[in-house]
C-alpha positions in Angstrom: 0.0 0.2 0.1 1.4 3.2 -1.2 1.4 6.3 1.0 1.0 9.5 -0.6 3.2 12.2 1.0 1.6 15.6 0.8 3.9 18.5 0.5 2.9 21.6 2.3 2.6 24.4 0.0 5.1 27.5 0.4 2.8 30.0 2.1 4.6 33.3 1.2 2.4 35.4 3.7 3.2 33.1 6.6 7.2 33.2 5.6 6.8 37.1 5.7 5.4 37.1 9.1 7.7 34.6 10.5 10.8 36.3 9.3 9.7 40.0 9.5 12.1 41.0 11.9 15.0 39.7 10.0 14.0 41.0 6.9 13.6 44.5 8.4 16.7 44.4 10.1 18.6 43.5 6.9 16.6 46.2 5.1 17.9 48.8 7.5 21.6 47.5 7.0 21.2 47.7 3.4 19.6 51.1 3.3 22.6 52.4 5.5 25.0 50.8 2.8 23.3 52.3 -0.2 23.4 55.6 1.6 26.9 55.5 2.6 28.8 52.7 0.7 31.9 53.4 2.9 30.4 51.9 5.9 31.3 48.6 4.9 34.5 49.3 2.8 36.4 51.1 5.9 37.9 48.4 8.0 37.8 50.7 10.8 34.0 50.9 10.9 34.1 46.9 11.4 36.5 47.2 14.2 34.6 50.3 15.9 31.4 48.0 15.7 32.9 45.0 17.0 34.5 46.9 19.8 31.5 48.7 20.7 29.7 45.2 20.7 32.1 43.6 23.1 31.2 45.6 26.5 27.6 45.3 25.6 27.7 41.5 24.8 28.7 40.8 28.4 25.4 42.6 29.5 23.6 40.7 26.7 25.2 37.4 27.8 23.9 38.2 31.3 20.4 39.4 30.6 20.0 36.2 28.1 19.9 33.8 31.2 17.2 35.9 32.9 15.0 35.9 29.7 15.6 32.0 29.3 13.9 32.1 33.2 11.1 34.1 31.4 12.2 37.1 33.4 14.1 40.3 32.5 16.4 43.0 34.1 16.0 46.7 34.1 18.8 47.1 36.3 21.6 46.1 34.1 22.5 49.6 32.8 22.8 51.2 36.3 24.5 48.1 37.9 27.4 48.8 35.0 27.4 52.4 35.6 27.9 51.8 39.3 30.7 49.2 38.8 32.4 51.5 36.2 32.3 54.2 38.7 34.0 52.3 41.5 36.4 50.6 39.4 37.3 53.8 37.6 37.7 55.8 40.7 40.3 53.0 42.2 42.3 53.0 39.0 42.9 56.8 38.2 46.2 57.9 37.4 48.6 59.0 40.2 49.4 62.1 38.4 45.8 63.3 38.3 45.4 66.3 40.5 41.7 65.8 41.4 41.7 62.0 42.0 38.6 60.7 43.8 40.8 59.3 46.4 43.6 61.9 46.6 45.0 60.2 49.7 45.1 56.6 48.5 48.1 55.0 47.1 48.1 53.2 43.5 45.8 50.2 43.5 46.4 47.4 41.3 44.2 46.7 38.4 42.9 43.6 39.9 41.5 45.6 42.7 39.1 47.3 40.6 38.1 44.3 38.8 37.2 42.7 42.1 35.5 45.5 43.2 33.5 45.7 39.9 32.4 41.8 40.0 31.6 42.2 43.8 29.2 45.0 43.1 27.5 43.3 40.1 27.4 39.9 42.1 25.7 41.9 45.1 23.3 43.4 43.0 22.6 40.3 40.9 21.8 38.4 44.1 19.5 41.1 45.2 17.4 40.7 42.2 17.5 36.9 42.3 16.3 36.9 46.2 13.5 39.3 45.0 12.3 37.0 42.3 13.3 33.5 44.3 12.3 34.2 47.9 10.0 37.3 47.9 8.1 36.0 44.5 8.3 39.3 42.7 8.3 39.6 39.1 11.7 40.1 37.8 10.3 43.4 36.1 9.6 44.7 39.5 12.6 43.5 41.4 15.0 44.7 38.7 13.1 48.0 38.5 13.6 48.4 42.5 17.2 47.6 42.0 17.9 50.1 39.3 16.3 52.8 41.3 18.6 51.9 44.3 21.5 51.5 42.3 21.0 54.7 40.4 20.7 56.7 43.6 23.9 55.2 45.1 25.7 55.9 42.0 24.7 59.7 42.1 25.5 59.8 46.0 28.9 58.1 45.2 29.8 60.6 42.4 28.5 63.5 44.5 30.9 62.4 47.2 34.2 63.3 45.6 36.2 65.6 47.5 36.3 67.7 44.5 32.6 67.9 43.9 30.4 66.0 41.4 32.3 65.6 38.3 33.2 62.8 35.5 35.7 60.0 37.0 38.3 59.7 34.5 42.1 60.2 33.7 42.5 56.4 34.6 46.4 54.9 34.9 47.9 53.9 31.7 48.2 50.4 32.2 44.4 49.9 33.1 43.6 52.0 29.8 45.9 49.7 27.9 44.3 46.8 29.5 41.0 47.8 27.7 41.9 49.7 24.7 45.2 47.9 23.7 45.4 45.1 21.1 47.5 42.5 19.7 49.7 43.9 16.8 49.5 41.4 13.5 53.0 41.1 12.2 53.7 42.6 8.4 50.2 44.2 8.4 49.1 47.7 10.0 46.4 45.8 11.7 45.5 45.3 15.5 43.0 42.8 17.3 41.5 44.8 20.2 42.0 43.3 23.5 38.0 43.8 24.1 37.2 41.2 21.2 39.4 38.7 23.0 37.7 39.6 26.3 34.4 39.0 24.6 35.3 35.6 23.0 36.4 34.3 26.3 33.0 35.4 27.7 31.2 33.7 24.8 33.0 30.2 25.4 32.2 30.5 29.3 28.6 31.1 28.9 28.1 28.7 25.9 29.8 25.9 28.4 27.6 27.0 31.3 24.4 27.0 29.1 25.2 23.7 27.3 27.4 21.5 29.2 26.5 22.2 32.9 23.8 21.1 35.2 22.9 24.7 36.0 22.3 25.3 32.2 20.0 22.4 31.7 18.3 23.5 35.1 17.9 27.2 33.7 16.1 25.9 30.4 13.7 23.5 32.5 12.9 26.2 34.8 12.3 28.6 32.1 10.3 26.2 30.1 7.9 25.1 33.0 8.9 26.0 36.5 6.1 23.7 38.0 7.1 20.7 36.0 10.9 21.6 36.9 10.3 21.6 40.7 8.3 18.5 40.6 11.2 16.8 38.9 13.5 17.8 41.8 15.1 20.7 40.4 15.8 23.5 43.2 14.0 26.4 41.4 15.1 29.0 43.8 18.8 27.8 43.8 18.8 28.1 39.9 17.3 31.5 39.9 19.8 32.5 42.2 22.6 31.3 40.4 21.4 32.7 37.1 21.0 36.1 38.7 24.3 36.0 40.1 26.0 35.2 36.9 24.3 38.0 35.3 25.2 40.3 38.0 29.3 39.3 37.5 28.8 40.0 33.7 27.6 43.2 34.4 30.4 44.2 37.0 32.9 42.8 34.1 31.0 45.1 31.6 31.5 48.1 34.0 35.0 47.6 34.5 35.7 47.6 31.1 33.5 50.5 29.9 35.2 53.2 31.9 38.4 53.3 29.8 36.4 52.3 26.6 34.3 55.8 27.2 37.2 57.6 28.7 35.3 58.7 32.0 32.4 57.5 34.0 29.1 59.9 34.9 26.0 59.3 36.5 24.6 58.6 33.1 26.8 56.0 32.1 25.0 52.7 31.5 21.8 54.7 30.6 19.7 52.2 28.6 22.3 49.6 28.4 19.6 47.2 29.7 17.1 47.8 26.9 20.0 47.2 24.3 20.8 44.0 26.1 17.0 42.8 25.8 16.8 44.0 22.3 19.9 42.2 21.2 18.6 38.9 23.1 15.0 39.3 21.1 16.6 40.0 17.9 19.0 36.7 18.6 15.9 34.4 19.0 15.7 34.4 22.7 11.9 34.1 23.8 10.5 36.5 26.2 8.4 33.6 27.1 11.2 31.7 28.5 12.9 28.3 27.7 14.3 29.1 24.1 17.7 30.7 23.3 21.3 30.2 22.3 24.6 31.9 22.9 25.1 32.1 19.2 21.9 33.8 18.7 22.6 36.6 21.5 26.1 37.3 19.8 24.6 37.7 16.3 21.7 39.7 18.0 24.3 42.0 19.8 26.3 42.3 16.5 23.5 43.3 14.4 21.9 45.7 16.9 25.2 47.3 17.1 25.8 47.6 13.3 22.3 49.1 13.0 23.1 51.8 15.7 26.8 52.4 14.4 25.3 52.7 11.0 22.4 55.0 11.8 25.1 57.4 13.5 27.2 56.9 10.5 24.8 58.4 8.2 23.9 61.3 10.2 20.3 60.1 11.3 18.9 62.1 14.2 19.3 60.4 17.6 15.4 61.0 18.1 14.7 58.7 15.1 17.2 55.9 16.3 15.3 55.7 19.5 11.9 55.5 17.7 13.6 52.7 15.4 14.9 50.8 18.4 11.6 51.1 20.4 9.6 49.6 17.2 12.2 46.7 16.9 11.5 45.8 20.5 7.6 45.7 19.8 8.2 43.6 16.6 10.4 41.0 18.1 8.1 40.3 21.1 5.2 40.4 18.7 6.7 37.7 16.5 7.8 35.8 19.6 4.3 35.8 21.1 2.8 34.9 17.7 5.0 31.7 17.6 4.3 30.6 20.9 0.4 31.0 20.4 0.9 29.1 17.1 2.7 26.2 19.0 -0.3 26.1 21.5 
């Protein structure tokens, strides 16, 4: 008895709806290239985009795990700003007359890094405690943390003996650690250290997500929290650990962001959390939880930065840029929601 296999007809409308976000993103990139062909022919543009993506990628990698848990994080940008301010104030040049700590001796770079990681970790644990033990939605828990950290950041910067001013003029070794690179022999080209740090972070996070018990539990909790708890998974422990890792990633990003920007102010980190969420959504991480990959987040972060950098490159108004980013977030969540409803 011969079975007839019926092939599904290609549905053009369905294809457009399913891939609308990717189509629009590449249309934006194509438009930028048409307006300014030098955007892709200038190697410096590519390096700048990848360098700018590097510090933001740490935030996206941390936020991605929270989205897998069906949560979010609105405090990431402020945690980055606080970490950058503290680590930067500890690592200012000894020759700078208006140092934040004028009577303190020169600090090793590792001290600034540890301080940034501790700040990020504590903030991550605060968010995790709110979600895991107080049963708050991640939106509310992180919103509260965002306001607390922002207030502390402003108090910290204002406590300078010279009055509230940008924290900058970092020691040369700290600046070189962030902005330096490896020279390629025979060619006038340098691989920025930031790209190497980002690659290490990608490998570490990929290993955690795919090769550890925590990674498997994270996807299980995000996919169905009740089922995960019944199966013996410690939901509270999983949530706390994922939030802890996210905070550490924010802290490292803050440590790197100060020298990259040149100085730290109370506005450092503004909207970084929204950019991280948007990068994750563009990269295929589901806002409903349980779905996402590290390569997808990396691709989403790069694409988002290409668009951000490209819109600036062609001289588009910053107001229009904000509108476009807002529309992309709505579109990404709408497509994700549609896919989820369709599966049901």
